[in-house]
N, C-alpha and C positions, 0 to 999 in steps of 0.2 A: 530493569526489564520487567515487563508485565507478564504475569503467569496465566491470567485468564482475561479474556476480552469481556468488557462489561456488556450486559444485555441491553440492546437498544430500547426495549420497552421500560427498563428501569431508569436508565440515565442516557438519553439520546445525545446530550452534549458531549459527555465523556466518550461515547462510542464514536461520534463523528471525529473528535480530536485524535483519538488513537488510530482510526482508519486513515485519516489524512497523513499522520506521521508515518504510518506503514507505507502508504503510497509514495511519500517523499523518499524514504529509505530505499525502497525497491527501485525507484527511478535513478537514484544516485548509483546504486550497484549496476544498473543497466548502462549508465553512462561510462562507468569504469570498464565494463566489458567491451563497449564500443571502442574505447580508446586502446584496448588491447587486441582489437580485431576479432573478438569473440562474438560475432553477430548473432549466432544461433542462441547463445546463452542470454544475450542482451534482449532478444525478442521475447524469450520466456519471462524475463524480469519485467519487461514493459507490459506484458499481458497481466502479470500479477499486480503491477502497479495500477493499471486501469481497473482491475477488479476491485481493489481496495478503494480506489477513488469513487467508483460507481456505487459501492456500498455506503460510502460516507454521504454522498449527495442524495441517495434514495431514502435515508433515514429522516424522519420528520422531527 
């Protein structure tokens, strides 16, 4: 478990990697929620996943 997210201006590669992992985990949780018919919770997790993904691709 990571205690602090690395700063993108110090290590952009590590930042991208961690943000992509975060997006993957959030998407997996959303998929589990959909399978349990918890669509409202799944929507929130999908939005979190997309936020993490957009942060990872916006980092240079």
